[in-house]
C-alpha positions as CSV (number, residue, x, y, z in Angstrom):
1,M,44.1,28.4,-255.3
2,T,41.0,26.3,-254.6
3,E,39.7,23.4,-256.6
4,T,37.5,25.7,-258.5
5,G,40.4,27.8,-259.5
6,T,39.4,30.8,-257.4
7,D,42.1,32.5,-255.3
8,I,41.3,32.4,-251.6
9,S,42.1,36.1,-251.4
10,E,39.1,36.8,-253.7
11,L,36.8,34.7,-251.5
12,L,37.9,36.6,-248.4
13,A,37.3,39.9,-250.2
14,D,33.8,38.8,-251.2
15,A,33.1,37.7,-247.6
16,A,34.3,41.0,-246.3
17,Q,32.0,42.9,-248.6
18,G,29.0,40.9,-247.4
19,A,29.7,41.4,-243.7
20,H,28.3,44.5,-242.0
21,I,30.4,45.4,-238.9
22,K,28.4,47.3,-236.4
23,Q,30.0,50.4,-234.8
24,A,31.0,49.9,-231.2
25,P,28.5,51.6,-228.8
26,V,31.2,53.9,-227.3
27,D,28.7,56.3,-225.8
28,A,26.8,53.5,-224.1
29,I,30.0,51.9,-222.8
30,V,31.1,55.2,-221.3
31,A,27.7,55.8,-219.8
32,G,27.6,52.3,-218.4
33,G,31.1,52.7,-216.8
34,K,30.0,56.0,-215.2
35,R,26.9,54.3,-213.7
36,R,29.0,51.5,-212.3
37,R,31.5,53.9,-210.8
38,S,28.7,55.9,-209.3
39,R,27.2,52.8,-207.8
40,R,30.6,51.8,-206.4
41,R,31.0,55.3,-204.9
42,V,27.5,55.1,-203.3
43,A,28.2,51.7,-202.0
44,G,31.6,52.8,-200.6
45,A,30.0,55.8,-198.9
46,V,27.3,53.6,-197.3
47,M,30.0,51.2,-196.1
48,A,32.1,54.1,-194.7
49,L,29.1,55.6,-192.9
50,A,28.3,52.2,-191.4
51,L,31.9,51.9,-190.2
52,V,31.8,55.4,-188.7
53,C,28.5,54.7,-187.0
54,T,29.7,51.3,-185.7
55,G,32.9,53.0,-184.4
56,G,30.8,55.7,-182.7
57,I,28.7,53.1,-181.0
58,A,31.7,51.2,-179.8
59,A,33.3,54.4,-178.5
60,S,30.1,55.3,-176.8
61,S,29.9,51.9,-175.2
62,L,33.5,52.1,-174.0
63,W,33.2,55.6,-172.4
64,G,29.6,55.3,-171.2
65,A,26.5,57.1,-172.2
66,G,27.0,60.2,-170.0
67,A,26.6,63.7,-171.4
68,G,29.6,65.0,-173.4
69,G,31.1,61.6,-173.7
70,A,32.1,61.5,-170.0
71,P,32.7,58.1,-168.3
72,A,29.6,56.6,-166.8
73,A,31.3,56.0,-163.5
74,R,32.5,59.3,-161.9
75,T,36.1,59.3,-160.6
76,Q,36.2,59.1,-156.9
77,Q,37.2,62.3,-155.2
78,A,40.8,62.3,-154.1
79,A,41.5,62.2,-150.3
80,P,42.7,65.4,-148.7
81,R,46.5,65.8,-148.4
82,P,48.6,68.1,-146.3
83,M,51.1,70.7,-147.2
84,T,54.5,69.5,-145.9
85,E,57.8,71.3,-145.3
86,V,61.1,70.3,-143.7
87,I,61.9,72.9,-141.1
88,A,65.2,71.4,-139.8
89,S,67.7,68.8,-140.7
90,G,71.1,67.4,-139.8
91,Q,73.2,64.4,-138.9
92,V,73.1,62.4,-135.7
93,E,75.0,59.1,-134.9
94,G,76.0,58.9,-138.6
95,K,72.4,59.1,-139.8
96,P,70.5,62.0,-141.6
97,W,67.6,63.4,-139.7
98,T,64.7,65.8,-140.7
99,L,62.0,67.5,-138.8
100,S,58.9,68.1,-141.0
101,V,55.6,69.7,-140.5
102,D,52.3,68.7,-142.1
103,V,49.6,71.4,-142.4
104,W,46.0,70.3,-143.0
105,K,43.9,73.2,-144.1
106,R,40.6,74.2,-142.5
107,A,37.6,72.3,-143.8
108,A,34.9,74.2,-145.7
109,D,32.0,72.1,-144.4
110,A,31.1,69.1,-142.3
111,K,31.5,66.7,-145.2
112,E,35.1,68.0,-145.9
113,A,35.9,67.9,-142.2
114,G,35.0,64.2,-142.1
115,R,37.1,63.4,-145.1
116,T,40.0,65.4,-143.7
117,W,39.7,63.7,-140.3
118,N,39.7,60.2,-141.9
119,A,42.7,61.1,-144.0
120,M,44.7,62.4,-140.9
121,E,43.9,59.3,-139.0
122,E,45.2,57.2,-141.9
123,V,48.5,58.9,-142.6
124,E,49.4,60.6,-139.3
125,Y,49.7,59.4,-135.7
126,P,46.1,58.3,-134.9
127,D,44.1,59.7,-132.0
128,A,40.3,59.0,-131.9
129,Q,39.7,62.2,-129.8
130,R,41.7,64.6,-132.1
131,A,39.8,67.7,-133.5
132,G,36.7,66.9,-131.5
133,G,36.5,63.2,-132.3
134,A,35.2,61.2,-135.2
135,G,34.3,63.5,-138.1
136,G,36.6,66.2,-136.9
137,P,34.0,68.9,-136.1
138,Q,36.8,71.3,-134.9
139,L,38.3,71.2,-138.4
140,R,35.5,73.5,-139.6
141,R,37.0,76.3,-137.4
142,T,40.7,75.6,-137.8
143,G,43.3,73.7,-139.6
144,W,45.6,71.1,-138.0
145,F,49.4,70.5,-137.9
146,F,51.6,67.5,-137.3
147,A,55.3,67.6,-136.6
148,N,57.2,64.4,-137.5
149,L,60.9,63.4,-137.0
150,K,62.7,61.1,-139.3
151,V,66.1,59.7,-138.3
152,G,67.5,57.3,-141.0
153,E,64.5,55.1,-141.8
154,R,62.9,55.6,-138.4
155,R,59.9,58.0,-138.3
156,S,58.4,59.2,-135.1
157,F,55.6,61.6,-134.0
158,V,56.6,64.8,-132.3
159,D,53.6,67.0,-131.8
160,D,50.2,68.1,-133.3
161,G,47.5,70.6,-132.6
162,A,45.1,73.2,-133.9
163,L,46.5,76.1,-135.9
164,N,44.6,78.9,-134.4
165,A,46.7,79.5,-131.3
166,A,45.1,82.2,-129.2
167,G,46.7,85.6,-129.0
168,D,49.2,87.4,-131.3
169,R,52.1,87.0,-128.7
170,K,51.7,83.3,-127.9
171,V,54.6,80.9,-128.4
172,E,54.4,77.2,-127.6
173,A,57.6,75.0,-127.4
174,G,58.7,71.6,-126.1
175,W,61.8,69.3,-125.9
176,V,62.4,66.6,-128.5
177,K,65.1,63.9,-128.3
178,L,66.6,62.9,-131.7
179,T,67.3,59.3,-130.8
180,P,66.1,57.1,-128.0
181,T,69.6,56.3,-126.7
182,G,71.5,59.4,-127.7
183,S,72.1,62.7,-125.9
184,S,71.1,65.1,-128.8
185,W,68.0,67.2,-128.2
186,F,66.2,70.1,-129.8
187,V,63.4,72.5,-129.0
188,F,60.4,72.4,-131.4
189,G,57.9,75.3,-131.2
190,R,55.2,77.2,-133.0
191,T,53.8,80.7,-132.8
192,A,50.4,82.3,-133.1
193,P,49.6,84.3,-136.2
194,G,51.3,87.7,-136.1
195,V,54.5,86.6,-134.4
196,H,57.5,87.3,-136.6
197,A,60.5,86.6,-134.2
198,V,61.1,84.4,-131.2
199,T,63.8,84.3,-128.5
200,C,64.4,81.2,-126.5
201,T,66.2,81.6,-123.1
202,W,67.7,78.8,-121.0
203,A,68.0,78.7,-117.3
204,D,71.7,79.5,-117.5
205,G,71.0,82.6,-119.5
206,H,71.9,81.2,-122.9
207,K,69.7,82.6,-125.7
208,A,68.8,81.6,-129.2
209,A,66.8,83.2,-131.9
210,P,65.5,80.4,-134.1
211,R,64.4,80.9,-137.7
212,L,60.6,80.9,-138.1
213,R,59.2,78.9,-141.0
214,T,55.8,79.6,-142.6
215,I,54.0,76.8,-144.4
216,A,51.2,77.3,-147.0
217,G,47.8,76.9,-145.4
218,S,48.8,78.2,-142.0
219,D,49.3,81.7,-140.4
220,S,51.3,80.1,-137.6
221,R,55.1,79.8,-137.8
222,F,57.2,76.9,-136.8
223,F,60.8,76.6,-135.5
224,A,63.4,74.1,-134.2
225,V,66.6,74.9,-132.4
226,G,69.3,72.6,-131.0
227,A,69.5,72.3,-127.2
228,P,71.4,70.5,-124.5
229,A,69.8,67.8,-122.5
230,P,67.0,69.2,-120.4
231,D,67.7,70.0,-116.7
232,P,65.0,68.3,-114.7
233,T,65.1,71.2,-112.2
234,S,64.8,74.0,-114.8
235,G,62.6,72.5,-117.5
236,P,62.5,73.6,-121.1
237,P,63.7,77.0,-122.3
238,R,61.4,79.9,-122.2
239,C,60.5,80.9,-125.8
240,T,58.8,84.2,-126.2
241,A,57.8,86.5,-129.0
242,A,60.5,89.1,-129.7
243,D,58.6,91.7,-131.7
């Protein structure tokens, strides 16, 4: 009760009757929320687009401005390399040995001939006069082969030459010593295209029919056959086409 004798609850009731409570603008609030969400979506889309564009510029800068996104600096053309095959192997003086042949294919033009000649001079036994000299002009007419012997970790040059040996019946062969101080020898040879079998005959009448090996990039065939130490008076065996 107040000093005037009026109950406080009555005063509150009277105040409530005199107060006009406005209805909350629900529709306006919802509409405002939609506008704010829409603005946030637009701002987010703009930001995402900016990031994509920035990333695209960064990627373009990284890979260069060439067509199709290719690097600005072109990759340097790889140096020519030969096809290599081991044609004979074994053991000598407790060490493994292999005889391998490298075949360098014929060059398509003068530029490729020069690149092939430089590569051969770098990785094979060098010879400034090989294949017609610097630039290898002969390589436009024929490929080239190299025979290399490896005994243990020691590598040595055996033979090399043009692949277009003349004549379908031609066979070339020569002696090769496996080690400088040993007594083990073999005969290394090659044939002209069209030769499919070879017979090697020694001065004492001994004969051998070595297996011929074909290497990709060459129509010539290569062979190696074990042999006794050469007789200075008789020379190497006579290897001829057998077919």
